N, C-alpha and C positions, 0 to 999 in steps of 0.2 A: 586210213585216217591218221593224222598226226597224233601220236600217243599223248602229247602235251595238251591236246584239246579234250582229254577225258574229264568227265565231271568229277569234282572233288568228293562226291559222296562215295566213290569207290576206293578212296584212300583209307587205309587202316586207321581206325580211331575217329572217323568222321560219321559216316552213315547218313541216311536221308534227312533226319531232323536237324542235325548239326549243319548239314549242307544248306538247308533252307535258311537257317539262322545266319550263316556266314555270307550267303548271297544278299540277304536283306540288309544286314548291318554294315558289311564291308565291300559289297559288290564282287565277292569272290565266287567264280563259277567253275573254273577249270584248273587243272594242274598248272597251266601257263600263268593264270592270274596269281596263284599262290606263290609261284617262283618269283614273280615281280612285285610281291607285296613286301616291300623292304622295311626293316626296323626303323623306327624314328630316333632311337638312341641305343647306347650300349652300356652295360654295367661291367666293371672289372670284378670278376668272380674268382680271382686267384687267391684271395685271402679268406681263411676261416677264423672266426672269432671264438675264443673260449668264452663260455657264458659268464665267467666271473671277470671278464675284461671288456665287456660291452661298452661302447662309447655312450656317455651320459647325454645323448641328444636323440633327435629323431632320424638318425642315419639309416640307410639301407644296409643290412648286414647279412652275411651268410654264416650259418652255424651247422654243426654235425651233432647228432645224438639220437636218442630213442624216445618214443612216446611211452610213458610209464602208467598213465591214467587218463581216462576220458570221462567227462561229466557234463551234464546240462545244468546251467545256472539260470533260475528265473530272474526277470528284470521287470521294471514297471510296465513296459510294453514288450510283450513277447519274451524270448529267452535267448541265451547265447550258449554256444558249444565251446567248451574249454578242454584243451589237451595239455597235460603237464609233460614238458619236453626236458630231458636230462642229458648232459654230456658226461655224467659220472662224478662231476664236482659240484655243479650248480643246476638249478632248474629255471625254466622260463615258461610262461603260459602262452600257448598258441590259441588265438580266439577267432571264432567265426560268428557273425551276427545273422547270416542267412545261408540257405542251402544245407542246413544241419543234417537232414536225413541222408542225402546223397553223400556228403562228406564223411559222415560217421561210418557209412558202409565201406568206404574206401580205406579208412585208417587201420593200420596194423600195430598192435601193442608189441613192445620189446623187439622192434625191428629197426635196424639203422636207417636213418633218413638224412637228407640234406634239406634244410629249410632256408628260405630266403625271403626277406620282407623288410618293412620299415618298422623301426622300434617305436613303441609308445611307452612313456614313463608315467606311473602314478606314484607319487612320493618317491620312494627309493626302489620301487619294484617295476621291472620292465615287462612288457608283453609284446606280442607280434600279431596284429590283426590280419586275417586273411592271408596267411603266408603262402608262398609257392613251395609245395612239398614234393620231393622226388625221392624215391627209394635209392639208397646209396649205391646199390648194384646197377640200377638203371642210369644213375648219374655218371658213374665211371664208364659205362658202355657208350653213352652218347656224348661224352665230354669232348668238345671241339674248341679248345683254346680257352684263355682266361676271360676274353670279352664275350659277354652274353647279350643276345639281342633283346630289345624291348619293342614289341609290335604295337601299332595303333590299335585301340580297342574301344568298346562302348560299355556302358553300364549294363545293358541288356545281356551282352555276352558274358560279362563277369558273373551276373546273377544266375545265368544258366550253366555256370561251371566251365566256361571256355576261358581258362586262365592262361597266363603267359607260358606256363609249363606245357599246357596242351598245344598251344600255338607252336612252340619250339619242337615238340614231339611230332606234330603234323609235318613240319618242314623236314625234320630228320628222316621220317618215313618216306617222304617224297624224294629226298636225295638218294635213298637206298634204291628206289625204283628207277629214277631218271638219271642216275650217276653219269652216264656217258652220252646224253642226248643233247648237249649244248653245242650245236654246230657253230663254228666261228662265222661271224657275219661282216667282218672288216678285212680288207686286204692285208696280206703279210707286210707289204712295204709301209703301210700306214701305222701298223702296230709297232714296227721297228723305229720309224721316224719319230713317233710320239711317245715311244717307250711305254706302250700300254700292255697290260697283262692279258692273257687269253680270256675269252668269254667264260669258259668253264670255271677257271680259277676265280674270276670276278664274281660270278653268281654265288659260288659256294662261300667265298670269303665275305660277301656282303651280308650273309646270314650268320655264318659261324666263323668269324675272323680268327686267324692264328694269333695276330697281335695288331697293334695300332698301325704299324707301317703297312701291313698287308691290307688292312681295312681301307686305308687312304688310297692305295693303288686300285683296289676293287671299286671303290666309289668313283674315282676319277675315270676309270675305264667305262663304267656303266653310264655315267653322266654324259661323257663324250658321245657314246653310242646313241643315247636318247636324243640329244640335241642335234647330232649329225643327221639322223633320219628325219627329224622334223624339218630341218633346213633343206635337206635333199628334196622333200616333197614340195616345199614352197618354191624352191628354185626351178624344179621341173614343171610345176604348175604354171609359173610365169613363162617358161620357155615354150611349153605346149600351147599355151594361150596365144602366144605371138605367132606360133606356127600354124595353128588350126583356125583360130578365129580371125577371119578376114575383117578388115575395117575399111571405111571409105577413105579414098586418097584425096587429101586436100592439097592440090598441086601448087596453088599460088597464094601469095599474100598480095591482095589487090587494092583497088581504089578505096573501099570502105575503111580497111585497116589503116592505109596510108593517110587518108584524109583525117581520121581521128588522131592518129599518132602525131601528125605534123601541125594540126590546127586546134585540136580540142583537149589534148592531154594537159591536165592542170599543173603538172610538175614533171621534172625530169625523173625517169625511172632510176631506181637504185641498181647497183651492179647485180644484186641478188635477183631482183625482178627481171632484169634483162636475161640473166642466165636461165631462169625458170621458163620464160617465154620461148627461148631457143629450144629447150628440152621438149616443151609441148609441141612446138612447130615441127620438130623432127619426128616425134611420135605420130603426129597426124598425117605425115607425108609418106609413111612407110608401107601403107596398104595393110597393116596389122591394126587390130583394135587397140587403142590407147587405154591403159589402166594405170593411172598415176595418182599418187597421194600428194597433195600440196599442203605442207605444214608451214604455218607462219604465225608468229606471235600476234596478239591483239594489236591492231593498228599498223601491221607491217605492209599493208597494201595488197591483200589477196584479191579484193574485188576488182581492182584494175587489171590484174593478170587474167581473171575470169572473163572480164569484158573483152580484152584484146583477143583472147582465145575464141570467143563467140563471134567476133568480127572476122576472124580468119575463116570460120565456118560459113559466115554470110558471104564472104568473097567467093566461096566455092559453091554457092547456091544451096546451102544447107541451113536448116533451122537449128536453134539451140534451146535448151531449157536449163533453168537454174532452180534447184529444189532446196528449200530451207525448212528447218524443223518447226518453226513457229510463224504465225501470221505476222507478228511484229517484225521479225527478222526478214521475212519475204517482202513485206511492204517497204522496209528500209532499203533493201537491195534494189527494189523497183524504182524507188524515188531517186536513189543516188545514181543509178544507171541512166535513167531518163535525163536527169540533170547533166550528167557527164556527156551524153550524146548531143546536147544542145539542139540545134536545128537540123541535125543529120536525118536523112530519109531512112530511118530504121524503125520498123514497127515493133513496139514493145508492149506486152500486156501483162497484167497481174491476175493470177487465178488462185483464189483461196476459198475457204468455205463460205466467206461472207459475200462472194460475188454470185448474184442470183439472176434468174429470169433472162430478159432480153440481152443483158450485158454478157452473160455466160454463153448464150447461143451465138452471139456475134464472135466471141473468141473461138468457139469450136469451129465455126465456118471458116474464119480467117486462117486457122491452123491447117485445116483440111485442104484448103486451096493454095496454101503456101504464101499468102500475103502477110502473115504474121511471122516475123523473123525470130524474135526472142520471147520466150514465155518464162515468166518468173512466178513461182508460187510455192505452196506447201505441198503435202502429199496429194492434194487435189489434182496435181498434174499427171498422176499415174492412174487416174480412174479410167474405167473401160471406155467411157464416152470420149475421152480426149484422144483424138487421132491426128497425128502430124502428117504433113505431106512427105517430108523427108528429114527426119530428125538425125542430125549428124554429130551433135555434141551434147552430152548430159553432164551438168555440173551439180554435185551434191555437196551442200554445205553442212558442216558438223555431222559427218557421216555416221558416227557412232550412235546417233539418235534414230537412225532408220534401220529397220530389220532387213535381212538378206532378201526375203520374199518381196518386200516393197521395192528394193532396188532392181530386182530381176524383172519386175513389170515394165520398167523402162526399156528393157532389151526387146520386148515383144512388140514395140511400136513400129518396127521396121523389118525389111528383109535382112539387112545386116545390122548387127548391134551398133549403137552409136559409140563414139569415143567417150570414155568416162574420166572425168577429173573430180577427185574427191578432195574437199578442202576441210581443214580443221584448224581452229585457233587454239586447240589444246595441245601444246607441244608434247610429243611422246618420246620418252627416253630411248636412246638408240637401241639398247638391248631389247626393249619391248617391241619397238618398231620392227626389228629383225624377225621376231617370232610371231607377231600378230599380223603385220602387213608385209611379211617377207615375200609374198607373191606379187606385190604391187611395186612399180617403180616409184621412188620417193624423191620429191623436190622440196627443198627447204628455203624459205625466205628468211635469212638470218641477219638482216639489217633493217633498221627503221628508216622511213623517208627523211631526207634532210630537213633541218629546221624544227624537228620534233624535240622538245626538251624532255629529259628524263623526269618521270613523276617522283616527287619527294614523298616518301612514306614514313610516318611516325606512329608510335604506339603511345596511347594516352589512357589513363585510368579515369574513373568518375570524378575523382578529386580535382581533375583539371578541366571539368566540363565548362565552367564559366570562361576559362581562357579560350576554349574551342569556340564557344558562342561569340566571343569578342572577335576572333579571327574570321568567323563566317561574316560578321557585320562588315569587317574591313574589305573582304573579297566582294561582297554584294555592292558596297560603295564604289568599287572599281568597275561595276557592271557585270560581274561574273555570276554564274549560277551554281547551285549546290545540290548534290545528292545526299540523302540520309537513308541508309538501307538497314532494314531489320531482318533477322533470320526468320526462316519459315521452315519448321520441322513438323512434318505431318502429325506425329504422335501428340504434340503439344500445341495444336493449332489454336486452342482457346487462349492459352497463355501467350502465344506469339501475337495473337490479335490484340490482346490487352497491352502487351509491351508496345506494339505499334501505335495504338491509340493514345497511350500514356505519353509516348515520345512526341506524337503529333501535338497533343495539348500543351506539353511543356514548350515546344517550339513556337506554337501559336501565341503563348503568353510572352515569350522573349522577343518574338518578331511579329508584333501586332499589325492588324489592318489599320489604316489604308497604306502604311509605309511599305509593308511587305505582303506578298502573295505566296501562299503555299499550296502545292498540289499534293494529292495523296493517291496512291495506287496500291491495291492489294487484291488477293485472290477471291474475296467475297463479293467484289463489285461486278456489275454487268459489263460485258465487253464494250458496249457503247460508252459507258461512263469512264471506263479505263482509257479508251482512245481519246475521249474529250480532255481528260486530265493530262495525258501524255502530250497531246497537241498544244495545250496551254503552255506546257514547259518548253517544248521544242520551239515554239514561236516566241518564247521570252516573256510571256505574260506573267508567269510565276517565277520566282527566284529560287525557291526551294522545292525539291521533289522528295517527299517521304514515301518510301516504297518497301515492299518485300522484294524477294529476289527476282520478281518478274522482269526486272530491267537487266538481268545478268547478261542476256544477249540482246543485241538489236538496237538499242537506242543510241543514236549518234548525235550528240549535241556539242559541237565544237566550243560553244561558249561556257560549258560546264567545266569548272576548273577544280572543284573540291569533291572528293568522294569520302563520306563519313560512313564507316561500317560499324554499326552497333553490335555489342556482344560478339566481337570478331572471333573470340575463341571458339564459338560454336560453328564456324564455317570451315570447310575443307580448304586445302591449299589452292587447288585449281579454281575453286569458286572465288576465293579472295583475289586471285590473279585476274580472273575474268572481270570481276567487278571493278577492280582498279583500272582495267583497260577501257572503262566507259569514259574516263577523263583523259586529259592529255591529247585530245584530238585537234586542238587549235594551236596557235603559236604561243599562247601564254603559259607561264609556269603553272603546273598543276600539282595538286596535293592529294594524298590518300591518308586519312586519319583512322587508325584502328582503335576503336574504343573497347576496353576490356575491363572486367572486374579484376580484383587483386588475386583471387584464387584461380589458378590455372593448372591444368595437368602438365606434366613434362612435355607431352606430345604437342599440346596446344601452344606452349611456350616456344617450342622448336618452329612450329608453323609461323607464328607471329614474327619471330626473330628473322626467319628466312625472308619474309615479306619486306621487312625493314632493310635488310642487307642487300637484296638484289631485285632487279627488274627483269632479269633474264628468264624467260619462260622455260627454257630447257633445263636450266639449273634448278628451278622450282620443281619441275617434273621429276628430276632425279631424287630430290628430297622426298617428294610425295610417294615415289616408288618405294623408297626405303621405309617410310612410315606406314604405308598401307598395303604394300605387296601388289603383285601383278593382277590378281583376280579382281580386287576392288577397283583398281585404277581403270581397267578396261570395261567394267560393268559386265553383266552376265552374258550379253550377246557375244562378246569377243573372247571371254575368258576360257571358253571350251578348249581352245588350242593350248591353253596353258596348264591343263590338269596333268602336271608332270609327276612321274612316279618317283624319281630320285634326284633329278636336277633341280636347281633353284635359280631362277633367272637373276635374282639379286646377288647371290653369293658366287654364282658360277659364270660371271660375265666373260672372263677370259676364256673359259672352255667353250662358251657359246660362240665367241669370235673365231676361235680356232676351228670349231665344227663348221661354221658357215664358210670360212675360207676354203677348207678342203672339199666341202660339198660343191661349192661353186666351181672350183678347179676341176673336179672329176666330171661334172656335167659338161663343162666347156670342152674338156679333152675327149670324153667318151660318153655322149648323151644317152646312148642306148645300152650302156654297160656291156658292150660286146667283147671287150678285151678279156683275156683269160683271168688276169688279176682282179677284174671287177665283177666276175661272175657271182661271187657271194653277195655283192651289193645288189646286183640285178635280181637275184632270187628273193632276197629279203624285201626289196622295194616292191616287187610284184605281190608278195603276200600282204604287205602293209596296205597298199592301195586297193587290193581286193577286199580287205576287211575294214578299211577306214579306221584303223586303230594301231597306233605306234607299237604297243607291246603285244597285241594279239598276233600270233603267228610270226613273231619276230625271230623265233628260233629256226 
């Protein structure tokens, strides 16, 4: 067995109880885990302060001296343990509010100690609560440079006496045992070309750095290694998928595609759309299963690309399905595709939870016999009863809303898996796409269709509300329609509902019947009532739609030219961007008005300013990544791959690009890692893929 897989309970100073605590609180099980449990910051411990020269603030300081007296002092609630600490000239109180019995047993009177902690001042007297205490002899023996690590911890660990000193001691003991077991896992030529230090030096200096320069080198080396092996897995997964997973060969682009392209296409395709369709056509003709992510901003024309792809499948006698996350969005796709196809002999059906009885049975029969060509729906399309005759292409819209298990069900509908096209209107920053979707081929539609005017976005406070109402009146007089959206945050649903109803009543007073008609849509309504109100707005019977964020995806009303977002500071950036994308669908100039109170956090201010300054979804996504970090941006389903030990996708973008470049180059040159110089990579890769964990078995 690999010695680094030994349980940490066998390490000196840990034992079974502490091992359980470390596993529960920090997920540390083995020597391996402990080695890769990196500090989150470092403190310069090169300076010792004399007690009569302590800084008059709450700084972290290091002092030398002896404990000359210990006593317990009663308080209103409980008691505190106080030790008088002297350096020969002055004294300082060391204070503990918990763990008294255990701490008192450890303390030695008139014995030299090194104490480290944060100062607390009461009047002119300093004290140091819960200091880190080390016997001076022990400190000298384990001293490893001026920079001392500070490890992530929890309140429970501190209460149970697992202090920073204990953490450092554990790692020091571990290095004594495992000193020479850090086998190099990168080729020598790569270390030389990138000027990376050895793996052994990197791990030791990440915990106990000699100086800041060595620490920087150690972190750079370990970050590269972590990102390199993540990229290697993603690139290999993509390569093996193409090698092993056969796909249907769509040999021709035939009559259906050409008829639509030449006679029904409502506008000329943009260069970006043409490029993406070529990429999809190429994938579907290789005999390998296509796995492609299509990114395109709101309104960039992804649906047309999806339709053209489905027509290629149809020309090759295959069925297609398009799966959307909500009934509203599925219905909209169905309506726009039916309309786009005009009188063409393509059989399209919509399958959602609302489709019942005979209508549902008819769809099932037509699918099974092959007379139904395109099926559009919600996750109802992956139910057991839905059997295709020959599903050749599956398109998944807003993929992050579907679980992996749901997507896998589509694969089981055939002998060979269908080609898969995943679409998203949420632009993903390049660095994040590399790490989350690195195993997919990525296509980007990065230009809007011609004739689309850029949406003008402005920020207004409540003081300007009357001006905003006047502007709405002018737009309605021109025949336009208006959205007014209120936030919906689960915890404060009652308050949100009140805001929505207050807003609705205020609008109803300003825009009275019979001159104006207002629709209202919110989560408390029955689906049938919601649909009725939506339809009234879509058909132009109402001029104003007051809603919660249910309209975030799905409603396409080209005549709606103004989007008013109430309490805009309460929305996230991607949500604001998605909402803005509901207007600007027609040829008229469109507007997005962000209504906000005067009091805003710095982050909310950044979000709103970003919206005013740019319409570019990718730029917005980059700001969002900076503000929220990778885990939040991807949601829990995708963020698993991003639980990095030392690298940071935001700060280490250059290292990530370099790591991906070399991982790709090595896979292209030597995919089986057979060359002598790649044997280390081969061994490490085999261990990682066997245990599905980057850092487990990486040594």
